[in-house]
C-alpha positions in Angstrom: 0.0 0.0 0.0 1.3 3.4 -0.9 0.1 6.8 0.4 1.1 10.2 -0.8 0.4 12.8 1.9 -0.8 16.2 1.0 1.8 19.0 1.4 0.7 22.2 3.1 2.4 24.2 0.4 0.5 22.6 -2.4 -2.4 24.3 -4.1 -5.9 23.3 -2.9 -7.4 24.3 -6.3 -9.5 21.3 -7.5 -8.7 19.0 -9.3 -5.1 19.4 -8.1 -4.8 17.2 -5.0 -7.9 15.1 -5.7 -7.7 12.1 -3.4 -7.8 8.8 -5.4 -7.8 5.3 -4.0 -6.3 2.9 -6.6 -6.9 -0.8 -6.3 -5.3 -3.5 -8.5 -3.8 -6.9 -7.6 -1.3 -6.7 -10.4 1.8 -4.9 -9.0 3.0 -3.7 -12.4 -0.4 -2.3 -13.4 -0.8 -0.7 -10.0 2.6 1.0 -10.2 1.9 2.4 -13.7 -1.6 3.6 -12.7 -0.1 5.3 -9.6 2.5 7.1 -11.7 -0.1 8.3 -14.2 -2.4 9.5 -11.5 0.4 11.5 -9.9 1.3 13.0 -13.2 -2.3 14.3 -13.2 -1.4 16.0 -9.8 -3.8 13.7 -7.9 -3.0 12.4 -4.4 -2.8 8.7 -4.6 -3.3 5.9 -2.1 -2.7 2.4 -3.5 -3.5 -1.2 -2.4 -3.4 -4.6 -4.1 -6.3 -6.0 -2.1 -10.0 -5.1 -2.6 -10.8 -6.2 0.9 -8.2 -3.9 2.4 -9.5 -1.1 0.1 -13.0 -1.5 1.5 -11.7 -1.5 5.1 -9.8 1.7 4.4 -12.9 3.3 2.9 -15.1 2.3 5.8 -12.7 3.7 8.3 -11.7 6.9 6.5 -14.2 7.4 3.7 -13.9 11.2 4.1 -10.2 10.9 3.1 -11.0 9.9 -0.5 -12.8 11.6 -3.4 -12.8 8.8 -6.0 -12.0 5.1 -6.3 -10.5 3.4 -9.4 -10.5 -0.4 -9.2 -9.5 -3.3 -11.3 -12.4 -5.8 -12.0 -10.7 -9.2 -11.6 -9.1 -9.6 -8.2 -8.7 -12.8 -6.2 -9.7 -11.6 -2.7 -12.9 -9.8 -3.8 -14.5 -9.2 -7.2 -14.2 -5.6 -8.3 -17.9 -5.5 -8.9 -18.6 -6.5 -5.3 -16.3 -3.7 -4.1 -18.2 -1.3 -6.3 -21.5 -2.5 -4.8 -20.4 -2.0 -1.2 -19.0 1.5 -2.0 -22.3 2.5 -3.8 -24.5 1.4 -0.9 -22.3 2.5 2.0 -20.5 5.7 1.1 -21.7 7.2 -2.2 -18.3 7.7 -3.8 -17.7 7.7 -7.6 -16.0 4.4 -8.7 -14.3 3.8 -12.0 -13.8 0.2 -13.1 -10.5 -0.8 -14.8 -10.3 -3.9 -16.9 -8.6 -5.7 -19.9 -12.1 -6.9 -21.0 -14.0 -4.4 -23.1 -16.9 -6.6 -24.2 -20.4 -5.4 -23.7 -21.1 -8.0 -21.0 -18.4 -6.7 -18.6 -19.2 -3.0 -19.3 -22.9 -3.5 -18.7 -22.2 -5.3 -15.5 -20.1 -2.4 -14.3 -22.8 0.1 -15.1 -25.5 -2.0 -13.5 -23.5 -2.1 -10.3 -23.1 1.7 -10.4 -19.8 2.4 -12.0 -19.4 6.0 -13.2 -16.9 5.0 -15.9 -15.3 1.9 -17.3 -11.7 2.2 -18.6 -9.7 -0.4 -20.6 -6.2 -1.3 -19.9 -3.7 0.0 -20.7 -5.3 3.2 -19.4 -4.2 6.4 -21.0 -3.2 9.6 -19.1 -5.7 11.6 -21.3 -8.5 9.5 -19.7 -7.2 10.0 -16.2 -7.0 13.7 -16.6 -10.8 13.8 -16.9 -11.9 11.6 -14.0 -12.2 14.6 -11.7 -15.4 15.4 -13.5 -17.1 12.4 -11.9 -16.4 13.9 -8.4 -18.0 17.2 -9.4 -21.1 15.5 -10.8 -21.5 13.3 -7.7 -21.3 16.3 -5.4 -23.8 18.3 -7.4 -26.2 15.3 -7.6 -25.8 14.6 -3.8 -26.7 18.2 -3.0 -29.8 18.0 -5.3 -30.9 14.8 -3.6 -30.5 16.2 -0.1 -32.5 19.3 -1.1 -35.2 17.0 -2.5 -35.4 15.0 0.8 -35.6 18.2 2.8 -38.5 19.4 0.7 -40.4 16.1 0.9 -40.5 16.2 4.7 -41.1 19.9 5.2 -44.6 20.7 6.5 -46.2 22.8 3.8 -49.2 23.7 6.1 -47.0 25.2 8.7 -46.6 29.0 8.6 -43.0 30.1 7.5 -42.6 32.4 10.5 -43.5 29.8 13.0 -41.2 27.2 11.4 -38.3 29.6 11.7 -39.1 30.5 15.2 -39.4 26.9 16.5 -36.7 25.3 14.4 -33.9 25.8 16.9 -36.0 24.4 19.7 -37.3 21.4 17.7 -33.9 20.5 16.1 -32.8 17.0 17.0 -29.3 15.5 16.8 -28.5 14.2 13.3 -28.7 10.4 13.0 -25.5 8.7 11.9 -26.2 5.8 9.5 -23.5 3.4 10.6 -22.7 0.2 8.6 -24.6 -2.0 11.0 -27.6 0.3 11.0 -27.6 0.5 7.2 -27.3 -3.3 6.9 -30.4 -3.7 9.1 -32.2 -1.2 6.9 -31.3 -3.1 3.7 -32.3 -6.4 5.3 -35.7 -5.0 6.3 -36.3 -3.6 2.8 -35.5 -6.9 1.2 -37.7 -8.7 3.7 -40.7 -6.5 2.9 -39.9 -6.0 -0.8 -38.6 -2.7 -2.3 -42.0 -1.8 -3.8 -43.9 -2.6 -0.6 -41.5 -1.2 2.0 -42.8 1.9 3.7 -41.2 3.8 6.6 -43.6 2.5 9.2 -43.1 -1.2 8.3 -39.4 -0.8 8.0 -39.2 0.8 11.4 -41.1 -2.1 12.9 -38.9 -4.7 11.3 -35.7 -3.0 12.3 -36.8 -2.5 15.9 -34.0 0.0 16.7 -34.3 2.2 19.8 -34.5 6.0 19.1 -34.9 5.5 15.3 -37.7 7.6 14.0 -40.1 7.3 11.1 -38.6 10.4 9.5 -35.0 8.9 9.8 -36.2 5.8 7.9 -38.2 7.8 5.3 -35.2 10.0 4.5 -32.9 7.0 4.2 -35.4 5.1 2.1 -35.6 8.1 -0.3 -31.8 8.0 -0.8 -31.8 4.2 -1.1 -34.5 4.2 -3.8 -32.7 7.0 -5.5 -29.6 4.8 -5.7 -31.6 1.8 -7.1 -33.2 4.1 -9.6 -29.8 5.4 -10.7 -28.3 2.0 -11.4 -31.5 0.9 -13.1 -31.5 4.0 -15.4 -27.8 3.2 -16.3 -28.8 -0.3 -17.1 -31.5 0.9 -19.4 -28.9 2.9 -21.3 -26.7 0.0 -21.9 -28.0 -0.5 -25.5 -26.4 2.8 -26.5 -22.9 1.6 -25.6 -21.0 0.0 -28.4 -17.6 -1.6 -27.9 -15.5 -2.3 -30.9 -13.5 -5.5 -30.5 -10.8 -4.2 -32.8 -10.2 -0.9 -30.9 -9.0 -0.5 -27.3 -11.1 2.4 -26.2 -13.0 3.2 -23.1 -16.8 3.0 -22.7 -17.8 6.2 -20.8 -21.1 6.6 -18.9 -22.8 9.7 -20.1 
């Protein structure tokens, strides 16, 4: 594992200093990828184990802006890593592979990959990956605004809401890994289409968890499922030429 610390004298202007976690079990490929990412002025952390990468993300997910991972790895399939990241931390993930057939590309998109690059990756492609971070941040802000609007009481007078907001404000709930897993298990037990906040709350049976907490998380979870479903519906527009080594980018 290699980590490049950020210097206090370096510019904070994005995308310079963008924090990338690179994962590949092939030492040679990982070394080349790291060198190219550094040439793009990104800060790079590397590991040759997908399981270790997931552990690092769970412990310090705020330390990374983007993940770029190989597909075929012995300890954990790259698609499985992608699935965990998409559900638990909402970070953009780019898949890297020697296989450019439609089946592999489609699988990556279905699991939520924001891009699918073919080996050997080119520096021109890596110079553009920062765009996925910006898009994700913009999309996340829009989703949070949408959730806030859904649960605002439209019948309450604006002045009264502002006056009582400080008194009624409750501590923000932290959706830990265990709590999220209980939520997902409850949704799968009830069925995504039939799962409603009241039923989920009853199945989870967690102290101090409110209906609004569950409703907000359900909104985000359905948004995630809808996003990967929409990406799957667009798979027909992606054409991979077997005679050309080119990337298939998610638009």
